[in-house]
C-alpha positions as CSV (number, residue, x, y, z in Angstrom):
1,X,87.6,166.8,80.5
2,X,89.1,164.0,82.6
3,X,85.9,163.7,84.6
4,X,83.9,163.3,81.4
5,X,86.1,160.4,80.2
6,X,85.9,158.6,83.5
7,X,82.4,157.2,84.1
8,X,83.2,156.3,87.7
9,X,84.1,159.9,88.5
10,X,81.5,161.6,86.4
11,X,79.7,163.9,88.9
12,X,78.4,166.4,86.3
13,X,74.7,167.0,85.8
14,X,73.2,165.9,82.5
15,X,71.0,168.4,80.6
16,X,67.4,167.6,80.0
17,X,65.8,167.9,76.5
18,X,64.8,171.5,77.1
19,X,68.4,172.4,78.0
20,X,67.8,172.6,81.8
21,X,69.8,170.5,84.0
22,X,67.7,167.7,85.6
23,X,68.4,167.1,89.3
24,X,66.8,163.7,89.3
25,X,69.0,162.4,86.4
26,X,72.0,164.1,88.0
27,X,71.4,162.5,91.3
28,X,70.9,159.0,89.7
29,X,74.1,159.4,87.7
30,X,76.0,160.5,90.8
31,X,74.6,157.6,92.8
32,X,75.5,155.2,90.0
33,X,79.0,156.5,89.9
34,X,79.4,156.2,93.7
35,X,78.2,152.5,93.5
36,X,80.2,151.5,90.4
37,X,83.6,151.0,92.1
38,X,82.1,148.4,94.4
39,X,80.9,146.2,91.5
40,X,84.4,145.2,90.3
41,X,87.8,144.2,91.7
42,X,88.6,144.4,95.4
43,X,87.0,147.8,96.1
44,X,85.3,147.5,99.4
45,X,86.7,144.1,100.1
46,X,88.5,143.8,103.5
47,X,91.2,141.4,102.5
48,X,92.9,141.3,105.9
49,X,89.6,140.6,107.7
50,X,88.8,137.9,105.1
51,X,92.1,136.2,105.8
52,X,91.6,136.3,109.5
53,X,88.2,134.7,109.2
54,X,89.6,132.2,106.8
55,X,92.2,131.3,109.3
56,X,89.6,131.0,112.0
57,X,87.5,128.6,109.8
58,X,90.5,126.4,109.0
59,X,91.7,126.6,112.6
60,X,88.3,125.5,113.9
61,X,88.4,122.5,111.6
62,X,91.9,121.7,112.7
63,X,90.9,122.0,116.4
64,X,88.0,119.7,115.9
65,X,90.4,117.2,114.3
66,X,92.8,117.5,117.2
67,X,90.0,117.0,119.7
68,X,88.9,113.8,117.9
69,X,92.5,112.6,117.7
70,X,93.0,113.0,121.4
71,X,89.7,111.3,122.0
72,X,90.6,108.4,119.7
73,X,94.0,108.1,121.3
74,X,92.4,107.8,124.7
75,X,90.1,105.1,123.3
76,X,92.9,103.2,121.6
77,X,95.1,103.3,124.7
78,X,92.2,102.1,126.9
79,X,91.4,99.3,124.4
80,X,95.0,98.3,124.2
81,X,95.3,98.1,128.0
82,X,92.1,96.2,128.2
83,X,93.3,93.9,125.4
84,X,96.6,93.2,127.2
85,X,95.0,92.5,130.5
86,X,92.1,90.4,129.3
87,X,93.9,88.4,126.6
88,X,95.1,85.8,129.1
89,X,92.1,86.1,131.5
90,X,89.2,83.8,131.6
91,X,85.5,84.9,131.6
92,X,85.3,85.4,135.3
93,X,88.5,87.5,135.4
94,X,87.0,90.0,132.9
95,X,84.2,91.2,135.2
96,X,85.9,94.6,135.8
97,X,85.7,95.4,132.1
98,X,82.0,94.6,131.9
99,X,81.1,97.5,134.2
100,X,80.9,101.1,133.3
101,X,83.7,103.0,134.9
102,X,81.9,106.4,134.8
103,X,78.3,107.5,135.1
104,X,78.4,110.2,132.4
105,X,79.9,108.3,129.5
106,X,77.0,105.8,129.1
107,X,74.5,108.6,129.2
108,X,76.5,110.5,126.6
109,X,76.6,107.5,124.3
110,X,72.9,106.7,124.8
111,X,71.6,110.3,124.3
112,X,74.1,111.9,121.9
113,X,76.7,109.7,120.2
114,X,74.5,106.7,119.3
115,X,71.1,108.5,119.3
116,X,69.3,109.4,116.1
117,X,67.6,112.8,115.8
118,X,64.2,111.4,116.6
119,X,63.2,108.3,118.6
120,X,64.6,105.5,116.5
121,X,65.0,106.0,112.8
122,X,68.5,106.6,111.5
123,X,69.8,104.1,108.9
124,X,66.3,103.3,107.5
125,X,65.6,105.6,104.6
126,X,63.4,108.6,105.5
127,X,60.5,109.0,103.1
128,X,58.6,112.2,102.2
129,X,55.4,111.8,100.1
130,X,56.5,108.2,99.3
131,X,59.8,109.4,98.0
132,X,63.0,108.2,99.7
133,X,65.1,111.2,100.6
134,X,67.9,109.5,102.3
135,X,69.0,108.9,105.9
136,X,68.7,111.1,109.0
137,X,72.0,111.9,110.8
138,X,72.6,111.0,114.4
139,X,72.3,113.7,117.1
140,X,76.1,114.1,117.3
141,X,76.3,114.4,113.5
142,X,73.5,116.9,113.5
143,X,75.1,119.1,116.2
144,X,78.4,119.2,114.2
145,X,76.6,119.9,111.0
146,X,74.5,122.7,112.5
147,X,77.6,124.3,114.2
148,X,79.5,124.2,110.9
149,X,76.6,125.8,108.9
150,X,75.9,128.5,111.6
151,X,79.5,129.4,111.9
152,X,79.9,129.8,108.2
153,X,77.0,132.2,107.9
154,X,78.1,134.0,111.1
155,X,81.4,134.6,109.4
156,X,79.5,135.9,106.3
157,X,77.6,138.3,108.5
158,X,80.6,139.8,110.3
159,X,80.8,142.9,108.1
160,X,81.7,146.5,108.7
161,X,78.2,148.0,108.8
162,X,79.5,151.5,109.8
163,X,80.8,152.4,106.3
164,X,79.0,155.3,104.5
165,X,77.9,153.2,101.5
166,X,75.7,150.1,101.8
167,X,77.3,149.0,98.5
168,X,80.6,148.9,100.3
169,X,79.0,146.4,102.7
170,X,77.8,144.4,99.7
171,X,81.3,144.4,98.3
172,X,82.6,143.1,101.6
173,X,79.9,140.4,101.6
174,X,80.9,139.5,98.0
175,X,84.5,139.0,99.1
176,X,83.7,137.3,102.3
177,X,81.3,134.7,100.8
178,X,83.8,134.1,98.0
179,X,86.8,133.4,100.2
180,X,84.7,131.1,102.5
181,X,83.3,129.2,99.5
182,X,86.9,128.6,98.2
183,X,88.2,127.7,101.6
184,X,85.4,125.2,102.2
185,X,86.4,123.5,98.9
186,X,89.4,121.9,100.6
187,X,87.4,119.8,103.2
188,X,84.8,119.3,100.5
189,X,87.3,117.5,98.3
190,X,89.2,115.8,101.1
191,X,86.0,114.3,102.7
192,X,84.9,112.9,99.3
193,X,88.0,110.7,98.8
194,X,88.2,107.0,99.5
195,X,91.9,107.5,100.3
196,X,91.1,110.3,102.8
197,X,94.0,109.9,105.4
198,X,91.6,111.1,108.1
199,X,89.7,107.8,107.9
200,X,92.5,105.7,109.5
201,X,93.8,108.5,111.6
202,X,90.5,109.4,113.3
203,X,88.8,106.0,112.9
204,X,85.7,107.7,111.3
205,X,84.0,105.8,108.5
206,X,83.9,106.9,104.9
207,X,80.1,106.9,105.2
208,X,80.3,109.7,107.9
209,X,82.8,111.8,105.8
210,X,80.5,111.4,102.8
211,X,77.6,112.8,104.8
212,X,79.8,115.8,105.8
213,X,80.9,116.2,102.2
214,X,77.3,116.6,101.1
215,X,76.5,119.3,103.7
216,X,79.7,121.2,103.0
217,X,78.8,121.2,99.4
218,X,75.4,122.7,100.1
219,X,77.1,125.5,102.2
220,X,79.4,126.2,99.3
221,X,76.5,126.5,96.9
222,X,74.7,129.0,99.1
223,X,77.9,131.0,99.6
224,X,78.4,131.0,95.8
225,X,74.9,132.3,95.3
226,X,75.5,135.0,97.9
227,X,78.8,135.9,96.2
228,X,77.0,136.2,92.8
229,X,73.9,138.0,94.2
230,X,76.1,140.7,96.0
231,X,77.7,141.5,92.7
232,X,74.5,141.5,90.7
233,X,72.6,143.8,93.2
234,X,75.4,146.4,93.1
235,X,75.6,146.2,89.4
236,X,71.9,146.7,89.0
237,X,71.9,149.7,91.5
238,X,74.7,151.3,89.5
239,X,72.4,151.6,86.5
240,X,74.8,149.5,84.4
241,X,72.5,146.7,83.4
242,X,73.7,147.1,79.9
243,X,77.2,146.3,81.0
244,X,76.3,143.0,82.8
245,X,76.2,141.0,79.6
246,X,79.4,142.6,78.5
247,X,81.0,141.8,81.9
248,X,79.9,138.2,81.7
249,X,81.8,137.8,78.4
250,X,85.1,138.5,80.1
251,X,87.0,135.2,80.9
252,X,87.2,136.1,84.6
253,X,83.4,136.4,84.9
254,X,82.6,133.6,82.4
255,X,84.5,131.1,84.4
256,X,83.0,132.3,87.6
257,X,79.6,131.9,86.2
258,X,80.4,128.4,85.0
259,X,81.7,127.4,88.4
260,X,78.5,128.7,90.1
261,X,76.3,126.9,87.5
262,X,78.3,123.6,88.1
263,X,77.9,123.9,91.9
264,X,74.2,124.6,91.6
265,X,73.7,121.5,89.3
266,X,75.7,119.4,91.8
267,X,73.4,120.4,94.6
268,X,70.2,119.9,92.5
269,X,71.3,116.3,91.5
270,X,72.6,115.3,95.0
271,X,69.3,114.4,96.9
272,X,69.2,110.8,98.0
273,X,66.3,109.7,95.8
274,X,68.2,110.8,92.7
275,X,71.5,109.3,93.8
276,X,70.0,105.9,94.7
277,X,67.7,105.7,91.7
278,X,70.4,106.4,89.1
279,X,73.6,106.0,91.0
280,X,76.0,105.2,88.2
281,X,74.6,108.0,86.0
282,X,74.7,110.4,89.0
283,X,78.3,109.4,89.8
284,X,79.5,110.1,86.2
285,X,77.7,113.5,86.0
286,X,78.9,114.3,89.5
287,X,82.5,113.7,88.6
288,X,82.3,115.7,85.4
289,X,80.6,118.7,87.2
290,X,83.2,118.5,90.0
291,X,86.0,118.9,87.4
292,X,84.2,121.8,85.7
293,X,83.6,123.4,89.1
294,X,87.3,123.2,90.2
295,X,88.5,124.4,86.7
296,X,86.0,127.3,86.6
297,X,86.8,128.3,90.2
298,X,90.6,128.2,89.5
299,X,90.4,130.3,86.4
300,X,88.0,132.8,88.1
301,X,90.5,133.3,90.9
302,X,93.7,133.0,88.8
303,X,93.0,135.3,85.9
304,X,92.7,138.5,88.1
305,X,95.4,137.0,90.5
306,X,93.0,136.9,93.4
307,X,94.6,135.8,96.8
308,X,92.2,132.8,96.9
309,X,93.8,131.0,93.9
310,X,96.3,128.9,96.0
311,X,93.4,127.4,98.0
312,X,91.7,126.2,94.8
313,X,95.0,124.7,93.7
314,X,95.3,122.9,97.0
315,X,91.8,121.5,96.6
316,X,92.6,120.4,93.0
317,X,95.9,118.8,94.2
318,X,94.0,116.8,96.8
319,X,91.4,115.6,94.2
320,X,94.2,114.7,91.7
321,X,96.3,112.8,94.3
322,X,93.3,110.8,95.6
323,X,92.4,109.8,92.0
324,X,96.0,108.9,91.3
325,X,96.1,106.6,94.4
326,X,93.0,104.8,93.2
327,X,94.8,104.0,90.0
328,X,97.9,102.9,91.9
329,X,95.8,100.4,94.0
330,X,94.1,99.1,90.9
331,X,97.5,98.5,89.1
332,X,99.1,97.0,92.2
333,X,96.3,94.5,92.9
334,X,94.9,93.7,89.4
335,X,97.9,93.0,87.2
336,X,100.2,89.9,87.3
337,X,102.9,88.5,85.0
338,X,100.0,86.5,83.4
339,X,98.1,89.7,82.8
340,X,94.9,91.1,84.2
341,X,93.5,89.3,87.3
342,X,90.7,86.9,86.7
343,X,87.6,86.5,88.8
344,X,86.0,83.1,89.3
345,X,82.2,83.4,89.5
346,X,79.9,80.7,90.7
347,X,76.1,81.0,91.3
348,X,74.4,80.4,94.6
349,X,70.8,79.8,95.5
350,X,68.6,82.9,96.0
351,X,70.0,85.1,93.2
352,X,73.5,85.4,94.6
353,X,77.0,84.5,93.4
354,X,80.4,84.0,94.8
355,X,83.4,85.9,93.3
356,X,87.0,84.9,94.0
357,X,90.1,86.6,92.9
358,X,93.8,85.9,93.3
359,X,95.7,89.2,94.0
360,X,99.4,89.3,93.3
361,X,101.6,89.2,96.4
362,X,100.7,89.5,100.1
363,X,97.8,92.0,100.6
364,X,97.0,92.8,104.2
365,X,93.3,92.1,104.6
366,X,91.9,93.2,108.0
367,X,88.4,92.2,109.2
368,X,85.7,94.5,108.0
369,X,87.5,95.6,104.8
370,X,85.8,96.2,101.5
371,X,87.0,96.7,97.9
372,X,85.7,98.0,94.6
373,X,85.2,95.6,91.8
374,X,85.3,96.6,88.1
375,X,84.5,94.0,85.5
376,X,85.3,95.4,82.0
377,X,83.3,92.6,80.2
378,X,80.1,93.7,81.9
379,X,80.7,97.5,82.2
380,X,84.2,99.1,82.2
381,X,82.8,102.4,83.6
382,X,81.3,101.0,86.8
383,X,83.0,99.9,90.0
384,X,81.1,98.8,93.0
385,X,82.0,98.3,96.7
386,X,81.6,94.8,98.3
387,X,82.7,93.6,101.7
388,X,85.5,91.0,101.6
389,X,83.9,87.8,103.0
390,X,87.1,85.8,103.2
391,X,90.8,86.2,102.4
392,X,93.6,83.7,102.4
393,X,97.4,84.0,101.7
394,X,98.7,81.3,99.4
395,X,102.1,80.3,98.0
396,X,101.0,80.6,94.4
397,X,98.1,80.4,91.9
398,X,96.8,77.1,90.8
399,X,94.0,76.6,88.3
400,X,90.9,75.8,90.4
401,X,89.1,72.6,89.8
402,X,85.4,72.5,88.8
403,X,84.5,70.9,92.2
404,X,86.4,73.7,94.1
405,X,84.4,76.4,92.3
406,X,81.1,74.6,92.7
407,X,81.5,73.8,96.4
408,X,83.2,77.0,97.4
409,X,86.5,75.4,98.4
410,X,88.2,78.5,97.1
411,X,88.3,80.8,100.1
412,X,87.6,78.2,102.7
413,X,89.2,79.0,106.1
414,X,92.6,77.6,106.4
415,X,96.2,78.5,107.2
416,X,99.1,78.8,104.9
417,X,101.5,76.3,106.6
418,X,104.4,76.9,104.2
419,X,105.1,80.4,105.3
420,X,105.2,83.4,103.0
421,X,102.8,83.9,100.2
422,X,102.7,84.4,96.5
423,X,99.1,85.5,96.1
424,X,96.2,86.6,98.3
425,X,92.9,84.9,97.6
426,X,89.9,87.1,98.3
427,X,86.2,86.1,98.0
428,X,83.0,88.1,97.8
429,X,79.4,87.2,98.2
430,X,77.2,89.3,95.9
431,X,73.4,89.3,96.1
432,X,71.9,90.4,92.8
433,X,69.4,93.2,92.8
434,X,69.5,95.4,89.7
435,X,72.1,96.9,87.4
436,X,75.6,95.7,87.8
437,X,74.9,92.8,90.3
438,X,72.1,91.5,88.1
439,X,74.3,91.6,85.0
440,X,76.9,89.6,86.9
441,X,74.5,87.0,88.0
442,X,73.0,86.7,84.5
443,X,76.5,86.3,83.1
444,X,77.3,83.5,85.5
445,X,74.0,81.7,85.0
446,X,74.3,81.9,81.2
447,X,77.8,80.4,81.4
448,X,76.7,77.6,83.7
449,X,73.6,76.8,81.6
450,X,75.7,76.1,78.6
451,X,77.6,73.4,80.5
452,X,80.7,75.5,80.9
453,X,80.6,75.4,84.7
454,X,81.5,78.4,86.8
455,X,82.7,81.3,84.8
456,X,85.9,83.3,84.6
457,X,86.0,87.0,83.9
458,X,88.7,89.6,83.9
459,X,88.6,92.0,86.9
460,X,90.0,95.1,88.4
461,X,90.2,95.4,92.1
462,X,90.6,98.8,93.9
463,X,91.3,98.7,97.6
464,X,91.1,97.3,100.1
465,X,89.6,100.0,102.2
466,X,88.2,100.2,105.7
467,X,88.7,97.7,108.5
468,X,89.7,100.2,111.1
469,X,87.5,98.9,113.9
470,X,89.3,96.3,116.0
471,X,87.2,94.0,118.2
472,X,90.2,92.2,119.8
473,X,89.8,93.8,123.2
474,X,86.2,92.9,123.7
475,X,85.4,89.8,125.8
476,X,81.9,89.5,124.3
477,X,81.0,90.3,120.7
478,X,77.5,90.3,119.2
479,X,77.4,90.6,115.4
480,X,74.2,91.2,113.4
481,X,73.9,90.6,109.7
482,X,71.0,91.1,107.3
483,X,71.1,89.1,104.0
484,X,74.4,89.7,102.2
485,X,75.6,91.8,105.2
486,X,77.0,88.4,106.4
487,X,80.1,89.1,104.3
488,X,81.2,92.0,106.6
489,X,80.7,89.9,109.7
490,X,82.3,86.6,108.5
491,X,85.8,88.1,108.5
492,X,85.4,89.2,112.1
493,X,84.1,85.8,113.2
494,X,87.0,84.0,111.6
495,X,89.6,86.5,113.0
496,X,88.2,86.3,116.6
497,X,87.9,82.5,116.6
498,X,91.5,82.2,115.2
499,X,92.6,84.7,117.8
500,X,90.9,82.7,120.6
501,X,92.7,79.6,119.4
502,X,96.1,81.4,119.4
503,X,95.5,83.4,122.6
504,X,95.8,86.8,120.9
505,X,92.3,88.2,121.6
506,X,90.3,89.0,124.7
507,X,87.1,87.5,123.1
508,X,85.5,84.6,124.9
509,X,82.0,84.7,123.4
510,X,81.0,85.4,119.8
511,X,77.3,85.6,118.9
512,X,76.3,85.9,115.2
513,X,72.7,86.7,114.3
514,X,72.0,86.3,110.6
515,X,68.6,87.4,109.2
516,X,67.8,85.8,105.8
517,X,64.6,85.7,103.8
518,X,64.8,82.0,102.7
519,X,66.4,78.9,104.1
520,X,68.4,78.3,101.0
521,X,70.2,81.7,101.5
522,X,72.2,80.0,104.2
523,X,74.2,78.3,101.4
524,X,75.7,81.7,100.6
525,X,78.1,81.2,103.5
526,X,77.7,77.6,104.5
527,X,81.1,76.5,103.2
528,X,82.8,79.0,105.5
529,X,80.5,78.8,108.5
530,X,80.7,75.0,108.8
531,X,84.4,74.9,109.6
532,X,84.1,77.9,112.0
533,X,81.3,76.1,113.9
534,X,83.4,72.9,114.1
535,X,86.5,74.9,115.2
536,X,84.6,76.2,118.3
537,X,82.5,73.1,118.9
538,X,84.3,71.9,122.0
539,X,84.9,75.3,123.6
540,X,81.5,76.8,122.9
541,X,82.8,80.2,122.0
542,X,80.7,80.7,118.8
543,X,76.9,80.9,118.8
544,X,75.3,81.1,115.4
545,X,71.5,81.9,115.1
546,X,69.7,82.1,111.8
547,X,66.4,84.0,111.5
548,X,64.3,83.1,108.4
549,X,61.6,85.7,107.6
550,X,59.9,84.0,104.6
551,X,59.1,80.5,103.4
552,X,61.5,79.1,100.8
553,X,63.9,76.2,100.7
554,X,64.1,73.1,102.9
555,X,65.4,74.0,106.3
556,X,66.8,70.5,107.0
557,X,68.7,70.4,103.7
558,X,70.1,73.9,103.8
559,X,70.9,74.1,107.5
560,X,72.5,70.8,108.2
561,X,74.8,72.0,110.9
562,X,73.5,70.8,114.2
563,X,75.1,73.7,116.1
564,X,73.0,76.3,114.2
565,X,70.0,77.8,116.0
566,X,67.1,78.3,113.5
567,X,64.3,80.7,114.2
568,X,61.4,82.0,112.1
569,X,60.6,85.7,111.8
570,X,62.6,88.8,112.6
571,X,64.8,88.8,115.7
572,X,63.8,90.8,118.8
573,X,67.2,92.4,119.1
574,X,66.4,94.1,122.4
575,X,65.3,90.9,124.1
576,X,68.4,89.0,122.7
577,X,70.8,91.7,123.8
578,X,69.2,91.8,127.3
579,X,69.8,88.1,127.6
580,X,73.4,88.5,126.5
581,X,73.9,91.2,129.1
582,X,72.9,88.6,131.8
583,X,75.9,86.5,130.8
584,X,78.2,89.3,129.7
585,X,81.9,88.5,129.5
586,X,84.1,91.6,129.8
587,X,83.5,94.6,127.6
588,X,80.9,94.0,124.9
589,X,80.7,95.3,121.4
590,X,77.6,95.0,119.1
591,X,78.2,95.4,115.4
592,X,75.6,95.4,112.6
593,X,75.7,95.3,108.8
594,X,72.4,95.0,107.0
595,X,69.2,96.8,106.1
596,X,68.4,100.1,107.8
597,X,65.6,98.6,109.9
598,X,67.8,96.0,111.4
599,X,70.6,98.6,112.1
600,X,68.1,100.9,113.8
601,X,66.8,98.0,116.0
602,X,70.4,97.2,117.0
603,X,71.2,100.8,117.8
604,X,68.1,101.2,119.9
605,X,68.8,97.9,121.8
606,X,72.4,99.1,122.6
607,X,71.1,102.5,123.8
608,X,68.7,100.7,126.1
609,X,71.4,98.8,127.9
610,X,74.0,101.5,128.4
611,X,73.3,101.9,132.1
612,X,73.6,98.1,132.7
613,X,77.2,97.5,131.5
614,X,79.9,98.6,129.1
615,X,78.6,98.1,125.5
616,X,79.9,99.8,122.4
617,X,78.2,100.0,119.0
618,X,79.6,99.8,115.5
619,X,77.5,100.1,112.3
620,X,78.9,99.3,108.8
621,X,76.9,100.9,106.0
622,X,77.2,102.0,102.4
623,X,74.6,104.7,102.4
624,X,76.2,107.0,99.9
């Protein structure tokens, strides 16, 4: 009687319509009853093996992190020693640092670290059937991504194939893919954060972590599908299709289904052409689906008290902490006794504007930093990253005059002679394209057209972030900027020239190549570049060259500085860098911030000269 009441142990034959037992039906029922235990719970799941493989996955990630830490420490120590030795040396005394000290390291940089997958294209968007599908990773990034993907699926395939029932194998695969998907959620969430502590520790850019975040997400989606399919196949084989819908109504299964659906939607909406075409909409939907995914995953694991639940809680804690830190930075840098920080916006030629804010207290702004701006009057839901062009510590806030706003005197290079500071003045250059930047420009133009002069608008600032690349130990620095990419390079130029004056950097030559479409675009940074040129006029440390690619604006009027070299057309980066190599001073660094084509040209040029002398390469991009 007990056997009749327990469908999992029902091994009796069922009579046919004529009263004769049917072997076929009995066999099917027996088979179903042998499969059924593997469709639910932890039957067939090798928990200890799963924990071991989980430890291997986390240990591998930790080992990779340790290797990078050791590598970065070696780089930092070498740079510090070079900095200390070259800081007081003249150009001729830095010859040792201009040479490669090994034969294998330049080859590794040229063919692996700096190399794109193909011949040249990396930062420039890759197109398929005229649709932009995003950027291609470098060879080093590709190797790391492939190893990560292959190891995850190798872990999924390490099953006990010697068991009697193949459905026991499916049950083990269900457990294995589930625990791996949950474990991968931790680096997935960590790498997505702007406040990821690994960014300053490992000196790896947020852009690279965001690339890894996307690929880890794809792995999780595939593992979630494997997890769901393993259950569904066993359920179908057990002749219990009628129970599937019933099972899905149970909270444990319902939330699991919601988590898988959210993960699948995240993957479907993540391709580059969708992200870039509708970024703000994508970001809002992405954040909502991420919360739904984490909530569904937690409830799916917590309701039946599965051992994976704590890992979901860890991922949720990382996500919550990172979001909390964003709020902290906004409150800290956006509110004063007077209320919300105000941004002063003035228009510039060529669809651009200058935005200046006074942040309360002393905010440490390093070269290369960026911050997120949110302007509630335009759109309270949107925040956008912009490089900080200039920063200045001041004793207090004074109401800017109309002439200051119009001429850009706010944010001009200078030094606070009184000591201490009451506010930190930061300035941004924003080139209007579409969406938020176009709204901002229209707002400023409308205000100025009514005779009100430059406009004021309430602003939230989140950050600053980045700025982890120091150029102080390089004797020779070449900076390339395309259009508004000048904002990233300006802070480095100012820092290096000031360091040269004070004797705190090894830099003896700074070359800035700025590519603009029209001559009047030079006015975007003219108020800052002019004093910098005059600062280095007598010592010939700073060499500024402007490349104009289209007609527009009077060159004589807009580029009045005699020290500026003006050229028409796109720069031949390889030829320019080869010339710089002939007069290289110490170790050289080439940095670029601008369109993908310019960045790829610079990367290729640096790879070509690796065998000639010591040249490092740094690219700043916002490709996410």
